[in-house]
N, C-alpha and C positions, 0 to 999 in steps of 0.2 A: 504494499500500500505506500502512495505518496507522502510526502511531508505534509503537514497540516500548518494552519496559521493561527496563531493565538490572538487575543485581543490586544497584546503588548507589542505584536510585531514578530515574536520569537517563532522559531518553526522547531518541532519535534517529530522525530521518527516513530514508524508505527510500534517498534519494540520498546520505544520510550514510554509510549502511551499505554501499551499492554503491562509494562511493569508499574506503572502510575497507578493503573485501575486495581491491580492485584494488591498494592500497599494501600489503596483507598479502602478495599474490601476490608483489609486486615485493621483496619484502625488508625491509617496514617492522619494525623491532625489536618494537614494541609491539603486533604483532597477537595478539589474543587465541587461547590455545593450544585452548580449547574453545568454538567460537563457539554462539550460543544457537540456539533452533529457527528464530527469524525470520532470522538469517545463513544458516543451510543452506538455508531456502527461497529466499532471494535468491540464492544460490550455484547452486542447482540451476537457476534460472532463467537465470542468465548461462551455464550451460554448455549450457542447450536453444539459446540463441539462437546459441552458438558452434559448433553442431553436434557438440561432443563428448561421448561417452556417459558414464554415472555412474560415478563411481570412490570407492573406499572411502576414507575420512578416516584411517586408519590403515593403509594399505598404499602399496606403492611398486613401479610398474610399470617397470623400465628399458626405454631406448628399445630397439626390436628393430632390430637390424643387418641389412645386406643378405646374403640367405641364400647362404653360401659353405660350408654346413656340409661338403659333401662333399670340397671342398680341404683344409678344416681336418683332417677325419679322415685324408685320405692323408698329409699332412704329418706328423700325429702318429705313425702306422704306419711312417712311412719313418724318423721320428728313433728310434724302438723298435728297428725293424731294424738300423739302423747301431749304435745301441748293443750289441745281442746281438752283432753281426759283430766288434766290437772286443773284447768279453770272451770270447766262445767261438768263433771260427772254424769250428772243427771240425764242431761240433754244428749250425751251420747248414747246412753241406755235406751232413750225415745227413739234416737235416729235409726239404730239397727233392730229395734223390735219390730214385728210383723203386726198387721192389724188387729189381732187377736191378744197380744200381748198386753196392750193397755187394757185391756178388758179382763185380763186375769188377775193382775197383782194388784195388791191394796195401793191406791193412791196415797200420796203423802199428806200427813195431818195439817190442816189449816187452823191457824188461830181461832178460838171459839168465837162466834158471834152469835146473838140471838135472833130466830127466826121473828119476822113480823107479819101482820097481815098483808102488807104489800110485797113483801119479799119472804115468802113461806120457805125458801129454797138457801136463805142467807146462812153462811158459815157452813155450809154442807157440800161434800164434793159432788151431790148431784146438782149442784147449782151450775156445773158445766156439763151436765148430760143433756140429752135429746128430750124432746116433749113426746109424750104418746109412743103412737105407732114408730115414729122416725127412729126412735132408740133400738129398735129391732132389726138386726141385721139379716137379709135374706141373702143367701148364695146364688150363684148362676146356676141355671138349671141344666143338666144333662140326662139323657136316657137312663135309666135304671129300671132293671128287671123287667117288668110286663108293661112299664110307662114310657112313652116318648119324651123327649126334652120338653114339648109342649105340655104335656100332661103333668110332668115333673114340677113345672112353673106354675101351674095353676094349683097342684097340690100344696106347694111351697105358700101360695097365697092365700089358700084357705087356712093353712095351719097357723099363719099370723093373724087371720081374721078371728080365729077361734083365740089367740091370746088377747087380742083387743076386746072381744065380746066378755070375755072371763075375767080380765082384770084392768081394764080401762073404760069400760061403758059406764057413764054417769050413774045411770039408773041401776044397775048391778051394784056398784061401789054405795048406793044408797039402800042397799038391801032388798031389791027387787029379784025377781027370780030370772035366771040368766036364759032365756029362752032361746036366743039366737045363739048363743055357745052351745047348748044342749043339742039343738038341731044339728050340730055338725059331728055329733058322735052316733057311732052305728047303733042304730035301735037294736039289733040283734046280739050285742054284747051284752049278758045277762048280769055279771056281777056288776059293771058299771051301772046298769039300768037299776039295779037294786039298790047302789048308793044312792043316785038319784032320787029314787022314791021315797027315800026314808031321809035323807039328809036334812031337807028342808021342813019336814015336820017334827021330827024328834031328832035334832043334831047329837051325835055321840062320838066318841073316840074312832069308831071305824066306819061312821056315816056322817062326816063333817064336810058340809059345802066348802069350807076354806080349803079342802086338799085340792080343789080344782078352781075355784072362784074366790075372789078378793070382795068382802061384804064387810060394812059398817053398820051399827043398828043407829037409824036416823034420828031416834028418840033422844040418845045419847052424844052421838059424834057427828060432825061433818067435815066435808073436805074444805081446805083453804086454798083459793085461787082457782084458776082455770085448767090446771094442767097437772098430770103426773109424769115424774122422771123416770126414765127408763134407760137400761144398757142390757144388751145381750145379744143372742144369735141363735139362727138355726142353722142345723147342718143335717145330712142325710147320706144314707147308705143304702143298699140292698138288705133287706130284711127276711124273714122267713118266708118259704113258698114264693120267691121272686118279689114281695112287696117292697114299697117305698118306705122307709123307716125314718121318721124325722124325729130330731131331738131338740126341744126349745129349752135354752139355758137363759132366764131372762130375772133381771131385778127390777122389781119396782119400787118407787119412794114415794109414799103418800102423806102430804103434810094436812093434819087435820087439826080440830080444835073443838071445845064444848059445843055441843049443840046450841046452847044457849048464848054462846059468847057474841058479843056485838061484832057484826059483819063489817062494820066501817070502821073499826079501830084499827090504827095504824102506829100504835105503840111500839114499844120494844119488846113487847112479849113478857113483861117481868110479871105482870099481874095474873091472878088465877083467872081472870074473867077473859083473857085474851091468849091464853097460854097455847102454845103450837106445839105439837109432838109429830115428828116423822116416823110413821111406821113403815118398815123396810122389808120387803118380801122377796125372796129369790126361788123362783120355781124352776124345776126341771120335770119336762114332760117328754114322753117318747111316745109318739103316735106310729100308728101302722096303716098305710093305704094299702088294702088288700085288693088282690086280683079277683073280682066277683067270680071267676071261674073256680075257684079255690076256696073260698070263704065267704060265707053269708054276710053279706054287706048291704048297703043301699048307695046308691051313686051320690058322689059328692060327700061322703062320710068316712071316717076314720075310726078305726078301734084304739083304744088307749093302753099302751104296753105297761106302762108304769107311770107313777106320778109322785111327786114330794117337793117339800119346801121348806125354806128356812125363815124364821120371821124374828123381828125385834121390835119393841115397843108396841107390841098387839094384843098385849095380855097374855096371862097366864092362867093356869086352872082347868076346870071342866069345860070342853067345848060347849058354846053358846050358839053356833052359825055365824057369829060374827066377829071381827077384830074388836077388840076390847082396849084401845090404848089407855094407858094410867094418866089420870092428870092430878096436879095439887099434891095431896097429901099420900096419894096413892102409888105416885112415883116411888120406885124402888129407891132405898138409901144408897149412896155411893158405897161400893165395896161388896154390895149383895149380889149374889148370884155369879156365874161363870162369864169371866170378860168376853165379849165376842166383836169382832169389827165385821159389821154387816155389808161393807165394802169391799172386802177382800174376796175375789172372786176366783182367787187361784185353790181355795180350799173346796173340797167336794160337797155338793148339797148334801144336806143331811148331817154334815158335822159344823157347820158354821152359824147356827142360830138355834132360837127356841123352835120347838114343835111340840104339839100336844101340851100337856101339863109341864114340860120342862122349860125352865126358864134362863135366861141369859141376861146379860147386862151389857147393853151396845156400848161401846168404847167411843162413837162418834154416830152423829145421826144426820 
């Protein structure tokens, strides 16, 4: 290559420029900051000989590390999770829980607040629950046994209708006979029909309408407010002889007061005249929608496989056919009875509340 001319008029050979550039790369302090066109040509030729591609004069490309991106991301996420757990462990549990877990374990206790006529669920976990039938979850229907998916969907809807008619109907809660609910029960199921035939006339331990229905004696107790709070679900599977077996597990919270209490009172609930008690009932019902070709039944009705319930603040002693919430001096003294958390749905039904003449004291209502 011929000699080049620099801005000061001096000339340098190609060999000198090559040596100069090599020294510049090695860190010689007086390397020119903007090489001439000849220097760039020489540098280009040197790069071509070394096998390296072109590189911008004003750019910087850092060395590429070994690919460990996946482990880096995992480590970063793990660090973030540990930070969140340390700061808010309760929220992490809620985040990873499925839809049923919030419905299974006892919710955290809140500071005691007295209910009022305007806010009958004040201070209760039920204040955040859904109203009425909205709190009863119905799963997506699929074909089971002798039923198509559409038939399963109808059966699930009617199963929830029974829960509404037996535990939410305002007339039934006031002590009326639950005709709509009874109409859904297989009339050919003799033991249940015997229960129904006796329970409303002469209630007893084995013939108690409370086994299936929620009722309050209207001369003694009345409901406060316009709604009942609920939480629970329906599940289903194939039962005997290809039947659709539906299990209902639902908790009902009923705020009640004395029948003669002032309906317009809006105080803090401290006086006996407007005292509010929340009766809490958790029911488990197993229903069988039988194949009429194999079991004697009527269209649109189910047979009852089993029924049981837990109850707090609903009275104790001999069955009367009604829940009898205690008011005033009748309230059990602190420390009396077995302590029960009626909102803990992780406990199987039948082990977490009062039933029959067995009593328990609710730790919260």
